[in-house]
Backbone as CSV, one residue per row, in Angstrom:
resi,resn,N_x,N_y,N_z,CA_x,CA_y,CA_z,C_x,C_y,C_z
1,UNK,27.025,138.895,-90.855,26.664,138.488,-92.095,26.983,139.429,-93.250
2,UNK,27.026,140.874,-92.961,27.468,141.775,-93.924,28.941,141.515,-94.200
3,UNK,29.799,141.200,-93.166,31.169,141.003,-93.358,31.339,139.808,-94.296
4,UNK,30.726,138.896,-94.038,30.680,137.606,-94.967,30.394,137.849,-96.436
5,UNK,29.285,138.486,-96.461,28.769,138.780,-97.744,29.794,139.584,-98.528
6,UNK,30.175,140.754,-97.998,31.438,141.563,-98.706,32.655,140.782,-98.868
7,UNK,32.956,139.799,-97.971,34.252,139.003,-98.252,33.997,137.995,-99.371
8,UNK,32.865,137.575,-99.540,32.691,136.501,-100.705,32.313,137.316,-102.056
9,UNK,31.702,138.668,-101.883,31.696,139.277,-103.093,32.982,139.708,-103.566
10,UNK,33.709,140.451,-102.841,34.910,141.078,-103.227,35.951,139.983,-103.685
11,UNK,35.788,138.822,-103.337,36.799,137.779,-103.898,36.279,136.939,-105.156
12,UNK,35.053,137.335,-105.416,34.280,136.615,-106.370,33.844,137.600,-107.642
13,UNK,32.615,137.882,-107.527,32.177,138.894,-108.473,32.725,140.277,-108.538
14,UNK,33.381,140.769,-107.454,33.800,142.146,-107.345,34.972,142.378,-108.432
15,UNK,35.719,141.178,-108.854,36.850,141.489,-109.791,36.448,141.338,-111.233
16,UNK,35.183,140.783,-111.558,34.631,140.588,-112.888,34.778,141.919,-113.806
17,UNK,34.391,143.040,-113.148,34.447,144.232,-114.012,35.721,144.691,-114.339
18,UNK,36.824,144.036,-113.752,38.139,144.606,-114.075,38.773,143.579,-114.776
19,UNK,38.390,142.317,-114.692,39.270,141.247,-115.509,38.638,140.807,-116.827
20,UNK,37.422,140.682,-116.869,36.785,140.397,-118.192,36.876,141.192,-119.347
21,UNK,36.788,142.475,-119.172,37.041,143.567,-120.232,38.444,143.599,-120.818
22,UNK,39.208,143.148,-119.934,40.642,143.228,-120.306,40.911,141.941,-120.943
23,UNK,40.345,140.834,-120.752,40.653,139.648,-121.628,39.809,139.611,-122.728
24,UNK,38.556,140.193,-122.890,37.882,139.745,-123.933,38.074,140.836,-125.238
25,UNK,38.494,141.958,-125.042,38.766,142.925,-126.134,40.028,142.695,-126.726
26,UNK,39.945,142.899,-128.056,41.332,142.657,-128.621,42.329,143.961,-128.219
27,UNK,43.580,143.852,-128.570,44.727,144.622,-128.143,44.423,146.088,-128.599
28,UNK,43.831,146.255,-129.658,43.752,147.587,-130.009,42.429,148.252,-129.421
29,UNK,41.486,147.507,-129.020,40.386,147.901,-128.168,40.324,147.774,-126.749
30,UNK,41.475,147.435,-126.086,41.225,147.168,-124.867,41.079,148.040,-123.791
31,UNK,41.912,149.235,-124.133,41.582,150.294,-123.217,40.161,151.012,-123.200
32,UNK,39.620,151.000,-124.444,38.196,151.434,-124.533,37.148,150.433,-123.864
33,UNK,37.328,149.138,-124.190,36.667,148.102,-123.472,36.743,148.129,-122.031
34,UNK,37.958,148.359,-121.512,38.228,148.221,-120.063,37.386,149.647,-119.377
35,UNK,37.495,150.705,-120.224,36.834,151.881,-119.581,35.321,151.697,-119.605
36,UNK,34.650,151.012,-120.559,33.411,150.730,-120.448,32.868,149.975,-119.344
37,UNK,33.611,148.747,-119.133,33.578,147.891,-118.047,33.729,148.574,-116.698
38,UNK,34.712,149.442,-116.429,34.802,150.196,-115.182,33.631,151.145,-115.156
39,UNK,33.249,151.854,-116.138,32.091,152.698,-116.136,30.804,152.050,-115.690
40,UNK,30.546,150.806,-116.190,29.460,150.044,-115.903,29.507,149.404,-114.393
41,UNK,30.782,149.349,-113.916,30.968,148.859,-112.455,30.728,150.071,-111.688
42,UNK,31.084,151.358,-111.974,30.888,152.539,-111.137,29.448,152.852,-111.057
43,UNK,28.703,152.795,-112.030,27.387,152.973,-112.142,26.548,152.125,-111.157
44,UNK,27.020,150.822,-111.462,26.297,149.781,-110.469,26.585,150.028,-109.080
45,UNK,27.851,150.305,-108.578,28.189,150.579,-107.266,27.314,151.723,-106.900
46,UNK,27.234,152.938,-107.622,26.472,153.997,-107.193,25.032,153.778,-107.116
47,UNK,24.553,152.905,-107.950,22.967,152.376,-107.616,22.821,151.530,-106.516
48,UNK,23.753,150.952,-106.470,23.723,149.945,-105.087,23.750,150.704,-103.806
49,UNK,24.618,151.694,-103.830,24.670,152.690,-102.635,23.307,153.304,-102.537
50,UNK,22.510,153.667,-103.512,21.414,154.383,-103.379,20.218,153.492,-103.090
51,UNK,20.276,152.120,-103.535,19.159,151.414,-103.307,19.195,150.521,-102.023
52,UNK,20.365,150.150,-101.727,20.543,149.261,-100.422,19.922,149.758,-99.338
53,UNK,20.027,151.014,-98.726,19.348,151.558,-97.456,18.025,151.409,-97.650
54,UNK,17.293,151.604,-98.751,15.847,151.431,-98.892,15.386,149.831,-98.815
55,UNK,16.294,149.068,-99.321,16.069,147.535,-99.291,16.148,147.157,-97.950
56,UNK,17.137,147.577,-97.281,17.437,147.097,-95.852,16.228,147.669,-94.849
57,UNK,15.793,148.835,-95.153,14.657,149.296,-94.113,13.384,148.675,-94.474
58,UNK,13.203,148.222,-95.676,11.808,147.610,-96.175,11.951,146.061,-95.787
59,UNK,13.051,145.320,-96.351,13.179,144.029,-96.268,13.875,143.507,-95.102
60,UNK,14.696,144.234,-94.388,15.641,143.951,-93.380,16.513,142.738,-93.665
61,UNK,16.808,141.932,-92.789,17.727,140.795,-93.082,17.429,140.061,-94.460
62,UNK,15.927,139.953,-94.701,15.713,139.172,-96.012,16.321,139.768,-97.081
63,UNK,16.950,140.900,-97.071,17.719,141.493,-98.346,18.802,140.657,-98.825
64,UNK,19.443,139.905,-97.740,20.496,139.054,-97.985,20.054,137.929,-98.878
65,UNK,18.818,137.287,-98.558,18.109,136.125,-99.284,18.048,136.684,-100.641
66,UNK,17.692,137.862,-100.825,17.387,138.313,-102.220,18.611,138.456,-103.123
67,UNK,19.717,138.821,-102.407,20.860,138.836,-103.149,21.532,137.479,-103.189
68,UNK,21.195,136.394,-102.459,21.648,135.088,-102.659,20.749,134.572,-103.948
69,UNK,19.532,134.695,-103.951,18.731,134.367,-105.140,19.109,135.017,-106.318
70,UNK,19.395,136.077,-106.342,19.893,136.763,-107.696,21.233,136.158,-107.868
71,UNK,22.189,135.885,-107.159,23.541,135.118,-107.357,23.166,133.793,-107.983
72,UNK,22.147,133.076,-107.481,21.703,131.884,-107.899,21.291,131.945,-109.505
73,UNK,20.638,133.097,-109.668,20.094,133.250,-111.079,21.242,133.421,-111.984
74,UNK,22.344,134.001,-111.548,23.344,134.245,-112.444,24.249,133.256,-112.974
75,UNK,24.107,132.007,-112.119,24.877,130.883,-112.275,24.772,130.319,-113.701
76,UNK,23.599,130.081,-114.267,23.296,129.474,-115.674,23.791,130.522,-116.654
77,UNK,23.709,131.963,-116.402,24.069,132.934,-117.254,25.605,133.004,-117.474
78,UNK,26.267,132.800,-116.384,27.874,132.745,-116.391,28.153,131.418,-117.172
79,UNK,27.560,130.331,-116.783,28.000,129.068,-117.304,27.730,128.899,-118.728
80,UNK,26.669,129.595,-119.452,26.517,129.555,-120.796,26.983,130.718,-121.657
81,UNK,27.258,131.807,-121.101,27.814,132.898,-121.648,29.206,133.482,-121.545
82,UNK,29.749,132.998,-120.405,31.240,133.466,-120.203,32.184,132.409,-120.520
83,UNK,32.999,132.275,-121.502,33.957,131.267,-121.864,35.269,131.378,-120.770
84,UNK,35.628,130.226,-120.669,36.884,129.933,-119.843,38.137,130.544,-120.624
85,UNK,38.899,131.451,-119.630,39.967,131.971,-120.364,41.306,131.634,-119.539
86,UNK,41.168,130.784,-118.712,42.289,130.449,-117.881,43.421,129.656,-118.934
87,UNK,44.622,129.970,-118.739,45.679,129.340,-119.631,45.845,129.690,-121.041
88,UNK,45.016,130.743,-121.447,45.108,131.214,-122.895,45.644,132.523,-122.748
89,UNK,46.521,132.709,-123.930,47.054,134.027,-124.087,46.173,134.974,-124.597
90,UNK,46.252,136.366,-124.231,45.324,137.301,-124.403,45.094,137.428,-126.056
91,UNK,46.039,137.006,-126.958,46.104,137.034,-128.319,44.993,136.098,-128.747
92,UNK,45.227,134.798,-128.386,44.472,133.743,-128.528,42.928,133.812,-127.994
93,UNK,42.765,134.712,-127.121,41.144,134.801,-126.653,40.358,135.493,-127.576
94,UNK,40.978,136.170,-128.693,40.334,136.763,-129.813,39.564,135.720,-130.545
95,UNK,40.179,134.445,-130.726,39.485,133.406,-131.353,38.144,133.085,-130.631
96,UNK,38.061,133.211,-129.387,36.882,132.702,-128.635,35.807,133.705,-129.218
97,UNK,36.012,134.905,-129.400,35.005,136.007,-129.745,34.779,136.182,-131.191
98,UNK,35.461,135.245,-132.023,35.391,135.634,-133.445,33.979,134.866,-134.003
99,UNK,33.153,134.245,-133.145,31.934,133.903,-133.614,30.774,134.878,-133.512
100,UNK,29.702,134.956,-133.950,28.592,135.914,-133.575,27.683,135.254,-132.735
101,UNK,27.879,134.298,-132.175,26.909,133.547,-131.223,27.492,134.020,-129.714
102,UNK,26.578,134.229,-128.951,26.752,134.588,-127.664,27.189,133.319,-126.575
103,UNK,26.859,132.316,-127.202,26.900,130.994,-126.358,28.444,130.531,-126.181
104,UNK,28.644,129.996,-125.176,30.075,129.434,-124.774,30.505,128.336,-125.633
105,UNK,29.610,127.313,-125.968,29.956,126.174,-126.736,30.404,126.427,-128.313
106,UNK,29.845,127.488,-128.678,30.080,127.999,-129.993,31.469,128.758,-130.106
107,UNK,31.599,129.380,-128.862,32.892,130.097,-128.802,34.084,129.139,-128.596
108,UNK,33.861,127.925,-127.820,34.870,127.001,-127.719,35.209,126.327,-128.916
109,UNK,34.212,126.040,-129.721,34.346,125.427,-131.046,35.249,126.448,-132.057
110,UNK,34.967,127.567,-132.096,35.878,128.509,-132.749,37.265,128.565,-132.264
111,UNK,37.371,128.519,-130.820,38.644,128.639,-130.305,39.624,127.364,-130.828
112,UNK,38.849,126.139,-130.772,39.610,124.860,-131.117,39.929,125.037,-132.648
113,UNK,39.204,125.457,-133.532,39.497,125.738,-134.816,40.547,126.745,-134.989
114,UNK,40.768,127.820,-134.426,41.744,128.789,-134.669,42.743,129.034,-133.552
115,UNK,42.301,129.074,-132.303,43.209,129.545,-131.230,44.439,128.436,-130.857
116,UNK,43.977,127.304,-131.166,45.076,126.287,-130.734,46.323,126.582,-131.600
117,UNK,46.190,127.225,-132.745,47.250,127.309,-133.475,48.112,128.419,-132.978
118,UNK,47.546,129.370,-132.036,48.314,130.426,-131.371,48.936,129.839,-130.132
119,UNK,48.138,128.814,-129.595,48.760,128.326,-128.314,49.546,127.056,-128.338
120,UNK,49.900,126.555,-129.446,50.460,125.375,-129.802,51.750,125.451,-129.139
121,UNK,52.082,124.375,-128.422,53.286,124.070,-127.608,54.160,123.127,-128.317
122,UNK,55.138,123.761,-129.015,56.026,122.890,-129.740,57.033,122.112,-128.783
123,UNK,57.390,120.913,-129.204,58.568,120.216,-128.380,59.944,120.934,-128.526
124,UNK,60.726,121.130,-127.408,61.920,121.743,-127.714,62.851,120.846,-128.350
125,UNK,63.754,121.575,-129.211,64.708,121.036,-129.942,65.874,120.612,-129.053
126,UNK,66.678,119.772,-129.510,67.950,119.507,-128.796,68.887,120.739,-128.940
127,UNK,69.406,121.136,-127.883,70.273,122.142,-127.783,69.621,123.517,-127.576
128,UNK,68.251,123.385,-127.435,67.608,124.860,-127.174,67.279,124.964,-125.697
129,UNK,67.131,126.280,-125.411,66.590,126.704,-123.990,65.085,126.677,-123.951
130,UNK,64.638,126.400,-122.755,63.138,126.231,-122.642,62.733,127.570,-121.886
131,UNK,61.769,128.267,-122.340,61.112,129.439,-121.529,60.064,128.779,-120.838
132,UNK,60.311,128.631,-119.591,59.283,127.907,-118.605,58.021,128.657,-118.607
133,UNK,57.938,129.911,-118.581,56.812,130.898,-118.359,55.820,130.524,-119.629
134,UNK,56.487,130.336,-120.863,55.706,130.166,-122.118,55.670,128.798,-122.468
135,UNK,56.448,128.009,-121.909,56.584,126.583,-122.266,57.000,126.413,-123.884
136,UNK,57.838,127.216,-124.191,58.195,127.249,-125.633,59.826,127.176,-125.631
137,UNK,60.356,126.592,-126.699,61.709,126.457,-126.815,62.394,127.676,-127.760
138,UNK,63.387,128.123,-127.203,64.062,129.105,-127.696,65.343,128.728,-128.398
139,UNK,65.540,128.997,-129.855,66.757,128.580,-130.360,68.141,129.583,-129.971
140,UNK,69.133,128.789,-129.688,70.351,129.543,-129.378,71.523,129.301,-130.313
141,UNK,71.788,130.200,-131.151,72.853,130.034,-132.053,74.240,130.049,-131.345
142,UNK,75.256,128.952,-131.973,76.636,129.126,-131.420,77.287,130.145,-131.862
143,UNK,78.187,130.784,-131.110,78.980,132.098,-131.425,80.369,131.545,-131.775
């Protein structure tokens, strides 16, 4: 059971402290924001190491049910407060956080108003090369 818990945690929540700060902070604040994220992660891991032996001695295997319940409580928090960043450039993600509201739907509205301008994919012109990674056309001048 412990192996299964660690496998699922490492492949899901374990990466959040490293990925979210990198994506949500603007370019000039990314290093400091990532530092705060990693510091929070390290403090949480330290607290977990101190608390888990006591929990397992008192609750025994019911500790896993407590962990499962806490994870279920986090589902609405993540759904409401964490915006989707897949397929968006780091620069355009700033538009998600340009609103003062913590709710996801307000962030998405701000992104639609501002961020699409940064991620707009233009149709390639005739005679241009296509950058497949960025899906943008590159003008090539004749020599």
